[in-house]
MIDOSE-1310 file (N, C-alpha, C; in nm, 2 decimals, decimal comma, always signed):
residues 180
mtyg	-8,38/+14,03/-1,11/-8,47/+13,96/-1,03/-8,61/+13,97/-1,11; -8,68/+13,87/-1,10/-8,83/+13,85/-1,15/-8,92/+13,84/-1,05; -9,01/+13,94/-1,04/-9,12/+13,95/-0,95/-9,25/+13,91/-1,02; -9,25/+13,89/-1,15/-9,38/+13,88/-1,21/-9,42/+14,01/-1,27
tevk	-9,53/+13,99/-1,35/-9,58/+14,11/-1,43/-9,73/+14,14/-1,37; -9,80/+14,06/-1,31/-9,94/+14,08/-1,29/-9,98/+14,01/-1,15; -10,09/+14,05/-1,09/-10,15/+13,99/-0,98/-10,29/+13,95/-1,03; -10,33/+13,83/-0,99/-10,47/+13,79/-1,00/-10,57/+13,86/-0,94
gppy	-10,67/+13,89/-0,99/-10,78/+13,96/-0,92/-10,80/+14,10/-0,97; -10,89/+14,18/-0,90/-10,93/+14,31/-0,96/-10,83/+14,41/-0,94; -10,84/+14,54/-0,99/-10,77/+14,64/-0,96/-10,77/+14,67/-0,80; -10,67/+14,74/-0,76/-10,66/+14,75/-0,62/-10,69/+14,89/-0,57
ctiv	-10,75/+14,91/-0,47/-10,77/+15,04/-0,39/-10,66/+15,09/-0,31; -10,59/+14,98/-0,26/-10,48/+15,00/-0,17/-10,35/+14,91/-0,18; -10,25/+14,98/-0,20/-10,11/+14,90/-0,22/-10,01/+14,94/-0,11; -9,98/+14,82/-0,05/-9,87/+14,84/+0,05/-9,74/+14,78/-0,02
adpp	-9,63/+14,86/-0,01/-9,52/+14,82/-0,07/-9,38/+14,84/+0,03; -9,31/+14,72/+0,04/-9,19/+14,71/+0,13/-9,07/+14,67/+0,03; -9,03/+14,77/-0,06/-8,92/+14,71/-0,15/-8,80/+14,65/-0,09; -8,73/+14,57/-0,15/-8,61/+14,52/-0,10/-8,49/+14,61/-0,15
wpey	-8,49/+14,72/-0,05/-8,39/+14,84/-0,09/-8,25/+14,79/-0,09; -8,17/+14,85/-0,16/-8,01/+14,81/-0,17/-7,96/+14,83/-0,03; -7,84/+14,78/-0,01/-7,78/+14,79/+0,13/-7,74/+14,94/+0,14; -7,71/+14,97/+0,26/-7,67/+15,11/+0,31/-7,53/+15,13/+0,25
gggk	-7,49/+15,25/+0,23/-7,35/+15,28/+0,20/-7,28/+15,20/+0,08; -7,35/+15,17/-0,01/-7,30/+15,08/-0,13/-7,24/+14,95/-0,08; -7,30/+14,89/+0,03/-7,25/+14,76/+0,08/-7,16/+14,77/+0,19; -7,11/+14,91/+0,23/-7,01/+14,92/+0,34/-7,09/+14,88/+0,47
ikrg	-7,20/+14,91/+0,47/-7,29/+14,88/+0,61/-7,39/+14,77/+0,57; -7,38/+14,66/+0,63/-7,46/+14,54/+0,60/-7,57/+14,53/+0,71; -7,69/+14,53/+0,65/-7,81/+14,50/+0,75/-7,84/+14,35/+0,74; -7,80/+14,29/+0,65/-7,83/+14,15/+0,64/-7,94/+14,12/+0,54
adkh	-8,00/+14,22/+0,49/-8,11/+14,20/+0,41/-8,09/+14,09/+0,29; -7,98/+14,10/+0,24/-7,94/+14,01/+0,13/-7,94/+13,87/+0,17; -7,94/+13,83/+0,31/-7,95/+13,70/+0,35/-8,11/+13,64/+0,35; -8,18/+13,73/+0,35/-8,33/+13,71/+0,35/-8,41/+13,70/+0,22
yplm	-8,36/+13,80/+0,12/-8,43/+13,80/+0,00/-8,33/+13,88/-0,09; -8,35/+13,87/-0,23/-8,26/+13,94/-0,32/-8,30/+14,09/-0,31; -8,20/+14,17/-0,33/-8,21/+14,32/-0,33/-8,24/+14,37/-0,46; -8,29/+14,50/-0,46/-8,32/+14,57/-0,59/-8,26/+14,70/-0,59
siad	-8,21/+14,75/-0,72/-8,18/+14,89/-0,72/-8,29/+14,99/-0,72; -8,25/+15,10/-0,69/-8,36/+15,22/-0,69/-8,42/+15,22/-0,83; -8,33/+15,20/-0,95/-8,40/+15,21/-1,07/-8,49/+15,09/-1,11; -8,46/+14,98/-1,05/-8,54/+14,85/-1,08/-8,67/+14,88/-1,00
ikgl	-8,68/+14,95/-0,88/-8,79/+14,96/-0,80/-8,88/+15,06/-0,87; -8,83/+15,17/-0,94/-8,89/+15,28/-1,01/-8,95/+15,21/-1,13; -8,88/+15,11/-1,18/-8,92/+15,04/-1,31/-9,04/+14,96/-1,29; -9,09/+14,94/-1,16/-9,22/+14,87/-1,15/-9,35/+14,95/-1,17
apiv	-9,31/+15,07/-1,22/-9,44/+15,18/-1,24/-9,55/+15,11/-1,33; -9,51/+15,05/-1,45/-9,62/+15,00/-1,52/-9,72/+14,91/-1,45; -9,64/+14,82/-1,37/-9,73/+14,70/-1,29/-9,80/+14,79/-1,19; -9,74/+14,87/-1,11/-9,83/+14,94/-1,01/-9,93/+15,02/-1,06
qswr	-9,91/+15,08/-1,18/-10,02/+15,17/-1,24/-10,13/+15,08/-1,29; -10,10/+14,97/-1,33/-10,21/+14,88/-1,40/-10,29/+14,83/-1,28; -10,24/+14,83/-1,16/-10,33/+14,79/-1,04/-10,43/+14,88/-0,99; -10,41/+15,01/-1,03/-10,51/+15,11/-0,96/-10,64/+15,10/-1,01
geeg	-10,73/+15,12/-0,92/-10,87/+15,13/-0,94/-10,92/+15,24/-1,01; -11,04/+15,24/-1,08/-11,10/+15,37/-1,14/-11,12/+15,48/-1,06; -11,15/+15,46/-0,94/-11,19/+15,56/-0,83/-11,04/+15,63/-0,77; -10,95/+15,57/-0,79/-10,82/+15,60/-0,73/-10,75/+15,48/-0,65
chly	-10,65/+15,53/-0,58/-10,57/+15,41/-0,52/-10,49/+15,48/-0,40; -10,47/+15,42/-0,29/-10,38/+15,46/-0,19/-10,24/+15,38/-0,18; -10,14/+15,43/-0,18/-10,01/+15,37/-0,16/-9,94/+15,39/-0,03; -9,89/+15,29/+0,03/-9,81/+15,30/+0,15/-9,68/+15,24/+0,12
lwvt	-9,58/+15,31/+0,11/-9,45/+15,29/+0,06/-9,35/+15,28/+0,19; -9,29/+15,18/+0,23/-9,21/+15,16/+0,35/-9,07/+15,21/+0,30; -9,01/+15,31/+0,38/-8,88/+15,36/+0,36/-8,81/+15,37/+0,49; -8,66/+15,36/+0,48/-8,59/+15,38/+0,59/-8,54/+15,53/+0,58
qkyl	-8,46/+15,57/+0,68/-8,41/+15,71/+0,69/-8,33/+15,74/+0,56; -8,24/+15,66/+0,51/-8,15/+15,67/+0,40/-8,24/+15,68/+0,28; -8,34/+15,60/+0,25/-8,42/+15,60/+0,13/-8,54/+15,69/+0,13; -8,55/+15,78/+0,22/-8,66/+15,87/+0,21/-8,66/+15,96/+0,09
pagl	-8,55/+16,01/+0,05/-8,57/+16,09/-0,08/-8,60/+16,00/-0,19; -8,53/+15,89/-0,21/-8,56/+15,79/-0,31/-8,71/+15,75/-0,31; -8,76/+15,73/-0,19/-8,90/+15,68/-0,18/-8,99/+15,79/-0,24; -8,96/+15,92/-0,22/-9,04/+16,03/-0,27/-9,04/+16,03/-0,43
divr	-8,91/+15,99/-0,48/-8,90/+15,99/-0,63/-8,99/+15,87/-0,68; -8,99/+15,76/-0,60/-9,06/+15,64/-0,65/-9,21/+15,66/-0,65; -9,25/+15,73/-0,55/-9,40/+15,76/-0,54/-9,44/+15,84/-0,66; -9,36/+15,94/-0,70/-9,39/+16,01/-0,83/-9,39/+15,92/-0,96
awgf	-9,27/+15,85/-0,96/-9,26/+15,76/-1,06/-9,36/+15,66/-1,08; -9,42/+15,62/-0,98/-9,54/+15,52/-0,98/-9,67/+15,60/-1,01; -9,67/+15,73/-1,02/-9,79/+15,79/-1,07/-9,88/+15,84/-0,95; -9,82/+15,85/-0,82/-9,89/+15,88/-0,70/-9,85/+16,03/-0,65
eyqc	-9,93/+16,08/-0,57/-9,89/+16,22/-0,51/-9,87/+16,20/-0,36; -9,77/+16,25/-0,32/-9,73/+16,23/-0,17/-9,83/+16,31/-0,09; -9,87/+16,24/+0,03/-9,97/+16,31/+0,12/-9,91/+16,34/+0,25; -9,85/+16,22/+0,32/-9,80/+16,25/+0,44/-9,71/+16,12/+0,48
vltw	-9,63/+16,13/+0,60/-9,55/+16,01/+0,64/-9,60/+15,95/+0,77; -9,61/+15,83/+0,78/-9,65/+15,76/+0,90/-9,50/+15,70/+0,95; -9,51/+15,70/+1,08/-9,38/+15,66/+1,15/-9,41/+15,54/+1,26; -9,32/+15,45/+1,23/-9,32/+15,33/+1,32/-9,22/+15,36/+1,43
vknv	-9,25/+15,37/+1,55/-9,15/+15,39/+1,67/-9,13/+15,25/+1,73; -9,00/+15,21/+1,70/-8,96/+15,07/+1,73/-8,90/+15,07/+1,88; -8,90/+14,96/+1,94/-8,84/+14,91/+2,06/-8,68/+14,91/+2,06; -8,63/+14,91/+1,94/-8,49/+14,89/+1,92/-8,44/+14,98/+1,81
gftp	-8,31/+14,98/+1,78/-8,26/+15,07/+1,68/-8,11/+15,03/+1,66; -8,05/+15,08/+1,55/-7,91/+15,07/+1,53/-7,85/+15,20/+1,51; -7,72/+15,21/+1,53/-7,65/+15,34/+1,52/-7,54/+15,33/+1,41; -7,58/+15,36/+1,29/-7,49/+15,34/+1,17/-7,38/+15,46/+1,16
fswm	-7,43/+15,58/+1,20/-7,34/+15,68/+1,18/-7,34/+15,77/+1,31; -7,45/+15,82/+1,37/-7,45/+15,91/+1,49/-7,59/+15,89/+1,56; -7,69/+15,90/+1,49/-7,83/+15,90/+1,56/-7,86/+15,75/+1,57; -7,94/+15,71/+1,67/-8,00/+15,58/+1,67/-8,11/+15,56/+1,59
yste	-8,11/+15,49/+1,49/-8,22/+15,47/+1,39/-8,33/+15,39/+1,46; -8,43/+15,44/+1,53/-8,52/+15,36/+1,60/-8,66/+15,38/+1,55; -8,67/+15,43/+1,43/-8,80/+15,45/+1,35/-8,79/+15,40/+1,21; -8,90/+15,37/+1,15/-8,91/+15,35/+1,01/-9,05/+15,42/+0,97
hvlf	-9,04/+15,44/+0,84/-9,13/+15,54/+0,79/-9,21/+15,47/+0,67; -9,33/+15,52/+0,65/-9,43/+15,48/+0,55/-9,47/+15,60/+0,47; -9,45/+15,63/+0,35/-9,49/+15,74/+0,27/-9,65/+15,70/+0,24; -9,74/+15,79/+0,28/-9,87/+15,76/+0,22/-9,89/+15,85/+0,10
arag	-9,93/+15,80/+0,00/-9,97/+15,87/-0,13/-10,10/+15,83/-0,19; -10,14/+15,91/-0,27/-10,28/+15,89/-0,35/-10,27/+15,91/-0,50; -10,34/+15,83/-0,58/-10,36/+15,86/-0,71/-10,51/+15,86/-0,72; -10,57/+15,98/-0,78/-10,71/+15,99/-0,80/-10,77/+16,06/-0,68
glgl	-10,90/+16,04/-0,66/-10,97/+16,10/-0,55/-11,02/+16,01/-0,45; -10,97/+15,89/-0,43/-11,01/+15,80/-0,33/-10,98/+15,84/-0,20; -11,08/+15,87/-0,12/-11,06/+15,93/+0,02/-11,04/+15,81/+0,12; -10,99/+15,85/+0,24/-10,98/+15,76/+0,36/-11,11/+15,73/+0,40
tklg	-11,15/+15,60/+0,45/-11,26/+15,56/+0,50/-11,29/+15,60/+0,65; -11,18/+15,64/+0,72/-11,19/+15,69/+0,84/-11,09/+15,81/+0,86; -11,12/+15,91/+0,93/-11,05/+16,03/+0,94/-10,99/+16,04/+1,09; -10,88/+16,12/+1,09/-10,83/+16,16/+1,23/-10,74/+16,05/+1,30
krld	-10,69/+15,95/+1,22/-10,61/+15,85/+1,29/-10,46/+15,91/+1,30; -10,39/+15,87/+1,40/-10,24/+15,91/+1,43/-10,16/+15,88/+1,32; -10,06/+15,96/+1,30/-9,94/+15,91/+1,20/-9,84/+15,83/+1,26; -9,84/+15,82/+1,39/-9,74/+15,74/+1,45/-9,79/+15,61/+1,53
fsak	-9,71/+15,51/+1,53/-9,76/+15,38/+1,60/-9,63/+15,32/+1,65; -9,65/+15,25/+1,77/-9,55/+15,19/+1,83/-9,58/+15,04/+1,83; -9,46/+14,97/+1,80/-9,46/+14,82/+1,81/-9,32/+14,76/+1,82; -9,32/+14,64/+1,88/-9,19/+14,58/+1,89/-9,15/+14,52/+1,75
vqgh	-9,03/+14,51/+1,74/-8,96/+14,44/+1,61/-8,98/+14,29/+1,64; -9,03/+14,22/+1,54/-9,05/+14,08/+1,54/-8,98/+14,00/+1,46; -8,88/+14,06/+1,38/-8,78/+13,98/+1,29/-8,74/+14,08/+1,17; -8,65/+14,04/+1,10/-8,60/+14,11/+0,99/-8,71/+14,15/+0,88
svkp	-8,74/+14,28/+0,87/-8,83/+14,33/+0,77/-8,97/+14,28/+0,79; -9,02/+14,23/+0,91/-9,15/+14,20/+0,96/-9,22/+14,34/+0,99; -9,31/+14,38/+0,93/-9,38/+14,49/+0,96/-9,50/+14,46/+1,06; -9,52/+14,54/+1,16/-9,61/+14,51/+1,26/-9,77/+14,50/+1,23
dvfy	-9,83/+14,42/+1,30/-9,97/+14,40/+1,28/-10,05/+14,52/+1,30; -10,01/+14,62/+1,40/-10,08/+14,73/+1,42/-10,07/+14,81/+1,29; -9,97/+14,81/+1,21/-9,98/+14,89/+1,09/-10,08/+14,84/+0,99; -10,09/+14,70/+0,97/-10,20/+14,65/+0,87/-10,33/+14,67/+0,93
dlvr	-10,34/+14,67/+1,07/-10,47/+14,70/+1,13/-10,52/+14,85/+1,08; -10,42/+14,93/+1,09/-10,45/+15,08/+1,06/-10,48/+15,09/+0,90; -10,42/+15,03/+0,83/-10,44/+15,03/+0,68/-10,58/+14,98/+0,65; -10,61/+14,86/+0,71/-10,75/+14,80/+0,70/-10,86/+14,90/+0,74
evsp	-10,82/+14,98/+0,86/-10,92/+15,07/+0,90/-10,95/+15,19/+0,82; -10,85/+15,25/+0,75/-10,85/+15,37/+0,68/-10,86/+15,36/+0,53; -10,82/+15,25/+0,47/-10,81/+15,22/+0,32/-10,89/+15,12/+0,26; -10,97/+15,15/+0,17/-11,07/+15,03/+0,13/-10,99/+14,91/+0,06
aprv	-11,05/+14,79/+0,05/-11,02/+14,68/-0,02/-11,07/+14,71/-0,17; -11,02/+14,63/-0,25/-10,93/+14,53/-0,24/-10,79/+14,59/-0,22; -10,69/+14,51/-0,16/-10,56/+14,55/-0,11/-10,46/+14,46/-0,16; -10,33/+14,50/-0,20/-10,22/+14,42/-0,22/-10,11/+14,44/-0,14
dmfs	-10,03/+14,36/-0,10/-9,91/+14,38/-0,02/-9,78/+14,33/-0,11; -9,73/+14,44/-0,17/-9,61/+14,41/-0,27/-9,48/+14,38/-0,18; -9,42/+14,28/-0,22/-9,29/+14,22/-0,15/-9,32/+14,16/-0,03; -9,44/+14,10/-0,02/-9,49/+14,05/+0,10/-9,40/+13,94/+0,15
rrki	-9,38/+13,93/+0,27/-9,29/+13,83/+0,34/-9,37/+13,75/+0,43; -9,51/+13,76/+0,44/-9,60/+13,69/+0,52/-9,74/+13,72/+0,47; -9,83/+13,63/+0,47/-9,96/+13,65/+0,43/-10,04/+13,73/+0,54; -10,10/+13,85/+0,50/-10,18/+13,92/+0,58/-10,32/+13,92/+0,56
vgft	-10,40/+13,89/+0,64/-10,55/+13,89/+0,62/-10,60/+14,02/+0,55; -10,68/+14,01/+0,45/-10,73/+14,13/+0,38/-10,63/+14,19/+0,27; -10,53/+14,11/+0,25/-10,42/+14,16/+0,15/-10,38/+14,05/+0,05; -10,37/+14,08/-0,08/-10,33/+13,97/-0,16/-10,18/+13,99/-0,16
pwga	-10,10/+13,88/-0,14/-9,95/+13,88/-0,14/-9,89/+13,88/-0,28; -9,79/+13,96/-0,31/-9,73/+13,98/-0,43/-9,58/+13,98/-0,40; -9,50/+13,91/-0,49/-9,35/+13,93/-0,47/-9,29/+13,79/-0,49; -9,16/+13,79/-0,49/-9,08/+13,67/-0,49/-9,10/+13,58/-0,38
easn	-9,14/+13,63/-0,26/-9,16/+13,54/-0,14/-9,31/+13,51/-0,12; -9,40/+13,56/-0,19/-9,53/+13,55/-0,17/-9,58/+13,40/-0,15; -9,53/+13,31/-0,24/-9,57/+13,18/-0,23/-9,52/+13,11/-0,10; -9,41/+13,15/-0,04/-9,35/+13,10/+0,08/-9,41/+13,16/+0,21
akrr	-9,49/+13,27/+0,19/-9,53/+13,35/+0,31/-9,62/+13,27/+0,40; -9,61/+13,28/+0,51/-9,71/+13,23/+0,62/-9,80/+13,33/+0,65; -9,92/+13,28/+0,68/-10,04/+13,36/+0,71/-10,03/+13,42/+0,84; -10,06/+13,55/+0,86/-10,05/+13,61/+0,99/-10,18/+13,69/+1,01
């Protein structure tokens, strides 16, 4: 899969990434993601490290990496491979869920990590947020509002599936993304 090698514009202070994770269970459990966009292997996602590292600003950079329950360990590996240090996890409490094994998966997570000494612009925000699901892989506006509130611009949205105010879209679907 080709995602390109660069983004127009300055280095970024904030990176949001929602990778096209592989299907669950080696393809045994289908979420339908492959109907919406090409999927990537964990190795290919890690392999984006040179691109991500080239985007970081001189003062540092914030990373918000979306992960599902299954890919939480891989997400922590990717954070390190991309040259960031894990700080905490944000949790999206959804109004729906699915039950692949035993628990109802009604949450999704965002690993927050830093490279360098860039601090948050506002302290004391909650790590959890609730929002309704709006479609396959559509992240809630409340998340982007939170990121704009606590992490400085310029910002890039890796693997963007819609254009978000205040973020440069990047990825295979970026040119087709609708403004939100």
